[in-house]
N, C-alpha and C positions, 0 to 999 in steps of 0.2 A: 727207449727206456728215459723217463725223466724221474727225479725226486733223487735221494741221497741213495747212494750205491749200496747194495745187501751186504752184509758181514763177510759172508762168504768169498765175495770177490776182492778181499783185501788180503787175502792170506799171503805171506811171505813164505815162498817154497825154501828160502834159504835157510829157515827156521824150522819148518813144517815137517813131520815125519812123512815120507812118502814109499814105504816098503810095498803097501799095498796097490800102489800105483805101477810100481815098476813089476810087481808080479803080475798084475795084469797087461801089461804091456809085452813081457816077455811070452806070455802065454798067447795073446792075439798074433804076435809078429814070429813066433818060434826062433826068438833069440835069446842069448843071456848076456845081462851087461855087467859090466865091472863095476859092483858097487863099492870099489875103494878110490874110484878116480873121476866120480861123478863132478860136470861143472855146475855149479848151482846157483842160478840167479832169483829174482825177485818174483818173476812170473813163469819162469821156465827152469828145467835141466836136462842136461845131455850127457852121454857118456858113450865110450866104445864098448861093441859086442865082441863075442868070442870070434865072431867070424870077419872080423876085421872090417867091420862098418861103423856107422854112427847113426845113433838115434836121438831125437830132440824131441822132448814132452812139454807141453805148454798148457797152462789151465787160464782160460779167460771166461769172464763173464759175459753175460747176455748183452749187456750193453754196450760191449765192445767188438761184437759180431753183428755187422750189416747187412744188408740185404745179398751182397755176394758171397757172404759166408766167410770162412776163414781157411779154406785150404789153398792159401798163397803157395807152399811150398810143392806142394803136387802141382797144381796149373802151371807153375813156372818150370815144369817139366819140358814143356813144348817149345820152349823159347830156343832160337837156334843162334849159335856164333856166341853165345855167352860163357865165360868161363865160370863154372859152377859147378858142385858137386851132383851127382847123378841120383834122382829120386828113385827109390826101389817099391816103397809101399807105405801105407797109413793106416790108421786106426783113428776114430773119434766116439766119443761118448759122452752122455749127459751125467754129471754127478747127482745122484738120487737126492732130491729133495731139495736141489740146490738151482738158482738159475746161473749154472756155470757148466763150460764144454770143457773137457779133455781131448787132446789131440797127441799123437806121437807118430812121427815119421821116421822113416829108415832111408840112409841115404849113404852115398859113398864116402869114405874117409878121406879125407884132405890131409895130405903129408907136410904141407908146410903149417905153421900156428897163425894166429891171428898178428896183423901187424901191431896192433895196440892191445894192451890188457883192459882198456874202457873206451869210451869214445873217441876222446880226442887224445894227441899225443903230447909229449914236452920235450922231445928229443928226437931229432932226425933219424929215421930208422934205416936210412942210407940203401934205399930200394934200387936194385939194378935197372937198367935202361930198358931191359925185358918186361920188367913189371910193368913200368908205364906204357909200354908197346900194347901190353895185354888189357890194360886198364882202358886205354882208348879204342881200343878194338871191340871190346866188350860193351863199353858204353855207348859205342856207335851203333852195334848191332840192336842193342836192345832199344834204342830208340827209333830205328827203321820198321820196328813190329807194332801189330795194333793189339788191343785186347780190350774186351767190355768192362774189366775192372777198372775202380778208382783207386788210387795209392791211397793208405793211411796213414803217413807221419805222424809219430808221437800219437800213435792211437787214434787220430781224427781225421775222418774222411776229407782228403783236400777239394777244394770247391773254389769258385771264382768269388764268392760271398765270403769265404772263409779268409781268402787270401787279403781281399780289400778290406775285410775289418782288421785282420791280423795288423797290416801295414799302416791303416789309420791310426790305430791306437797308439804305435809306437812312434811313427812319424807323422804326425798329422800334417805338416807341412806339404806331403808329398801328392799331387794333383791327380794323375793317371796312374790306375794300379790296373789296368785291364791286360788280362794275357793273351798273346797271340797264337801261340802254338803250344799244345799238348802233346806229350809223347810218353810211351812205358818208361818207369823208373823204377829202381829198387825200394827207393822212399827211405831207406834207413841205412845210406851208404856211411856208416862212421868206419873208425880205424880198429874197431873190434869185428865189423862184419866183412872185411877184406883181410887176405891171408898174404903171406909173403916169407920167403923172398919167391917162391913160385903162386903167381896170382890166381886168385880165383875170390867168388862173392858169396856168403852164405847168410843164412836168414832171410827167406824171401815170403815170411808170411803176409807182408802187407804191400806187395808190390801193386803197381798198375797205372793206369795213365795220369800224368801229373803236370804242371807246366815246363816246360824246357828250363834245364840247368839246375834243377833241384838235388839231381845226385852230385854233381859238379860241386855245388856251392854246399851241400851237407859236408863232403870230404874236406873242402877247404877251409871252412868254418872251424871245424875240430882242428885245424892244423895251424891256427892264427898266433898260437905262442912259440912256432918254430918259423919264422919269417921266412927261411929259405926253402921249407917245404911248400908253404903255402902258395910262396911264387911259382914254384915248379907246377902245382896243381892248376894255376891261373894260364901257364905257359901251354900247358899241355891241353886244356880245355878251352883253349883261347876264344874259340867262336859261341860256346858257350856263353860263357864272361862278358862278352862284347855286346851280345845280343841283347835287347829290352828285356826281356823276359828272365835272363840269368841275371840280369842285375836285381831284377824284383824279388828272384828267389835266394839272392845273397842277401839282401834286405831283410826277407822272410827269416832266414836263420839267423842272421844277427839281431832281429826283435826278441828272440830267445834269450840274447843274453843281456842287452842294453836296456830291456823293457823293465817293467815295474819290479820284476822279481831278482833284478841283479844285485850282485854283493860285490864288494871292493877285493874280497880274497880270490875272485875269479882269474886264472891265468888268461882267460881269453877277452876280460873286458876292456883294457885298454886298446889293444889291437882293434876289437871289435867295435869300439866308438869312433875311431878314426876310419876305419873302411866305412860304416856306416854314414858318417858326415860327407865322405867322397861320394858314395854311391848316390846320395840325397840331390847332391850337388848335380852331378851327371843326369840324373833324370827328371831334373826340372828344365821345364822348356825355356828356350832362349829367347828373351824378348825381342819383338821386331826393331829393327833399327830404320 
């Protein structure tokens, strides 16, 4: 789609009445949701059911639904070796008279809460060694699989062209931005989407093929305000971070912090600038002697 977004696509579900949607989902999935404990976000809301499962409901405009559709949670059910909620069933429908789709998925209820209340963390969560072992096992298992889906971090399908354009705008001195290896990625691996102390990954709507290291870079970048935690991620995912693709994905994440939309009050800004300078230097070709 081109042009400005339709007004319907800009609804904030944190303030919008959703009783009609809840009733429709309950009827379609044959569940009863706890109305008093809904987790409401701008584009989605979710809650526990009376049978001890979890239902996530999202509203998405047509402009954010690519050729691969938006049944990521359902398609992720085929992944092997990844710690994630089991998917049970789903339902989707079009909002009448609007270029908007709704989708609801019922899945396993995770016993551990999200590690972070938002994408980033400002304090070390003190995760046990078993958590890190499960993170590594899951990311390694995910990267070993294949899918025709393309990842859509930040609602934009990731392509070589997009990576090159993003890095060129933020770091104009960077010469070579060609990605060598693509592998399946969650594409939104923030601290709000990993559970702990028992590890699992939630919110698989936008997973798909992405440059190596995207997930590690996302988790690391959102931990930069906690140096010990950021260092631990680099140690655990060293192979990703030491690869050229991993360094490019680290810069890809950092571009969102140090770019034109940066602001001085951002707790990630100072460490992001320092890391970006280091990475750009490491990626520059060494002059022949």
